[in-house]
C-alpha positions as CSV (number, residue, x, y, z in Angstrom):
1,M,-35.9,8.8,110.2
2,S,-32.9,10.6,110.3
3,L,-31.1,11.8,107.3
4,P,-28.0,10.8,105.4
5,V,-24.9,13.5,105.9
6,V,-23.9,15.7,102.4
7,I,-19.9,15.4,102.7
8,V,-18.3,18.3,101.1
9,L,-14.8,17.8,99.9
10,A,-12.6,20.3,99.6
11,S,-9.4,19.0,100.4
12,G,-7.8,18.7,97.4
13,R,-4.8,21.0,96.0
14,G,-6.2,22.2,92.8
15,E,-3.3,21.9,90.7
16,R,-4.9,21.3,87.3
17,F,-6.7,24.6,88.1
18,A,-3.1,26.4,89.0
19,A,-1.6,25.0,85.6
20,S,-4.3,25.7,83.6
21,G,-3.7,29.7,84.6
22,G,-5.8,30.1,87.5
23,T,-4.6,32.6,89.7
24,S,-6.4,31.4,93.0
25,H,-7.5,28.0,94.7
26,K,-10.2,26.8,92.4
27,L,-12.7,26.4,95.1
28,Q,-12.1,30.3,95.5
29,A,-12.4,31.2,91.6
30,R,-15.5,33.6,91.2
31,L,-18.5,32.2,89.3
32,G,-21.3,35.0,89.2
33,G,-20.1,37.0,91.7
34,K,-19.6,34.0,94.3
35,T,-16.7,31.5,95.0
36,V,-17.3,28.0,93.4
37,L,-17.3,26.7,97.3
38,Q,-20.3,29.0,98.1
39,H,-22.1,28.0,95.1
40,T,-21.5,24.1,95.9
41,L,-22.6,25.1,99.6
42,D,-25.3,27.0,98.7
43,A,-27.0,24.1,97.3
44,V,-26.2,22.2,99.9
45,Q,-28.0,24.1,102.5
46,A,-31.1,24.8,100.1
47,S,-31.5,20.4,100.0
48,G,-32.2,20.9,103.6
49,L,-30.0,17.7,104.2
50,P,-27.7,17.9,107.0
51,W,-23.4,18.7,106.0
52,H,-20.2,18.7,106.9
53,L,-17.4,20.5,104.9
54,E,-13.8,18.3,104.7
55,D,-11.4,20.8,103.8
56,A,-8.7,19.6,106.3
57,G,-5.5,18.6,104.4
58,H,-5.3,14.7,103.4
59,P,-2.9,12.7,101.4
60,G,-5.8,11.8,99.0
61,M,-9.4,11.6,98.1
62,G,-9.7,8.3,100.1
63,D,-8.5,9.4,103.1
64,S,-10.8,12.5,103.0
65,I,-14.0,10.5,102.6
66,A,-12.8,8.4,105.7
67,A,-12.2,11.4,107.6
68,A,-15.3,13.0,106.7
69,V,-17.8,9.7,107.5
70,Q,-15.5,9.3,111.1
71,A,-16.9,12.8,112.0
72,T,-20.5,12.3,111.2
73,W,-20.4,9.0,112.5
74,P,-23.1,7.3,112.9
75,S,-25.0,8.1,109.9
76,T,-28.0,6.9,107.9
77,G,-25.6,7.3,104.8
78,W,-23.4,9.9,103.5
79,L,-23.3,11.8,99.8
80,I,-20.0,12.2,98.9
81,L,-19.8,15.5,97.0
82,P,-16.7,17.3,95.6
83,A,-16.9,21.1,96.4
84,D,-15.9,21.9,92.8
85,L,-19.5,21.3,91.5
86,P,-21.0,24.8,92.0
87,L,-23.7,24.0,89.7
88,V,-25.3,21.2,91.4
89,Q,-29.0,21.5,92.6
90,G,-30.5,20.9,95.7
91,D,-33.2,18.5,94.1
92,T,-30.3,16.5,93.2
93,L,-29.2,15.6,96.5
94,R,-32.2,15.4,97.7
95,A,-33.4,12.6,94.9
96,V,-30.1,10.8,95.7
97,A,-30.7,10.7,99.6
98,A,-34.4,9.8,99.3
99,A,-33.2,7.2,96.8
100,L,-30.8,5.5,99.9
101,A,-34.2,4.3,101.6
102,H,-33.8,1.3,99.1
103,H,-30.5,0.9,97.9
104,A,-26.8,0.7,99.3
105,V,-25.3,3.1,96.6
106,V,-26.9,5.3,94.5
107,V,-25.4,7.4,91.7
108,P,-27.1,10.3,89.9
109,V,-26.6,10.2,86.3
110,Y,-27.4,13.2,83.7
111,R,-27.3,12.0,79.9
112,G,-25.3,8.9,80.2
113,Q,-22.7,10.1,82.5
114,R,-22.4,9.5,86.4
115,G,-21.8,12.6,88.4
116,H,-22.2,13.5,92.0
117,P,-22.8,13.2,94.7
118,V,-22.7,9.6,94.9
119,G,-24.7,8.4,97.7
120,F,-23.8,5.7,100.1
121,S,-26.2,3.8,102.6
122,D,-25.0,3.0,106.2
123,R,-24.2,-0.3,105.0
124,C,-21.4,1.2,103.3
125,G,-19.9,2.7,106.8
126,P,-17.1,0.4,107.3
127,A,-15.7,0.2,103.7
128,L,-15.9,4.1,103.8
129,L,-14.1,4.5,107.0
130,G,-11.4,2.2,105.5
131,L,-10.7,4.2,102.2
132,K,-7.2,5.7,101.8
133,G,-5.3,7.2,98.7
134,K,-6.7,8.9,95.6
135,N,-9.2,6.9,94.3
136,G,-12.2,8.0,96.7
137,A,-14.7,5.5,96.7
138,A,-14.7,3.7,93.6
139,I,-13.8,0.3,95.4
140,V,-17.0,0.9,97.4
141,V,-19.1,1.7,94.3
142,A,-17.9,-1.5,92.8
143,A,-18.8,-4.0,95.8
144,H,-22.3,-2.9,95.6
145,D,-25.1,-3.1,93.0
146,A,-24.6,0.8,92.2
147,V,-28.0,2.2,91.4
148,D,-28.2,4.7,88.7
149,L,-30.4,7.9,89.1
150,I,-31.4,9.6,86.4
151,V,-31.3,13.2,86.7
152,N,-32.0,16.5,85.1
153,D,-29.0,18.4,86.2
154,A,-26.1,19.1,84.2
155,G,-24.6,20.8,87.4
156,C,-24.2,17.0,88.7
157,V,-21.5,16.5,86.0
158,T,-20.2,19.9,85.8
159,D,-16.9,20.2,87.3
160,I,-14.3,22.7,88.1
161,D,-11.2,21.4,87.0
162,T,-9.6,23.7,85.1
163,V,-10.2,28.0,83.8
164,D,-11.9,26.2,81.1
165,D,-14.1,24.3,82.9
166,L,-14.9,27.7,85.1
167,R,-16.1,29.1,81.8
168,A,-18.3,26.3,80.7
169,A,-19.7,26.5,83.9
170,E,-20.5,30.6,83.8
171,R,-21.6,29.9,80.1
172,L,-24.3,27.3,81.5
173,M,-25.1,29.4,84.7
174,A,-25.9,32.3,82.2
175,S,-28.1,30.3,80.0
176,A,-30.1,28.7,82.6
177,Q,-31.4,32.3,83.8
178,P,-34.4,33.8,82.3
179,P,-33.9,36.3,80.1
180,P,-34.3,39.9,81.4
181,Q,-37.8,41.2,81.3
């Protein structure tokens, strides 16, 4: 059986990050010696799942998702992962992918908060291809009985939209490191 594709969405302009005092695009901001985007891609690669980076300029998230689904068609499913979640764990990606074998839509949940990646089975493909605008795939999630998948991964809800978010991610990363021996 083929695996669902992780779609890494990196088309946004990062305007909130710049407005908060960021001096670079948020995906190029440094976090623990690597860019935010590289952290996200490292987690995707560690998952072992096939993936696609969607970084062409699109008018909205819906347009980006539709373009990425078209570029990876056909597939058994898609995991939609915004590129600004640098602390997401590869285990979470694998868990969402595995749950797609039994559900049309899977949403990881950490401590009651819905996060990413949101997984969509191939049954959702036509609806994903038709997305447009800024609202992403919320309409597709609402049209299916989305299953909440409880995960122990703060990274699935830790996105970088502002400089303060980047600082919070740095603290979270530091607290996850084992103390020096």
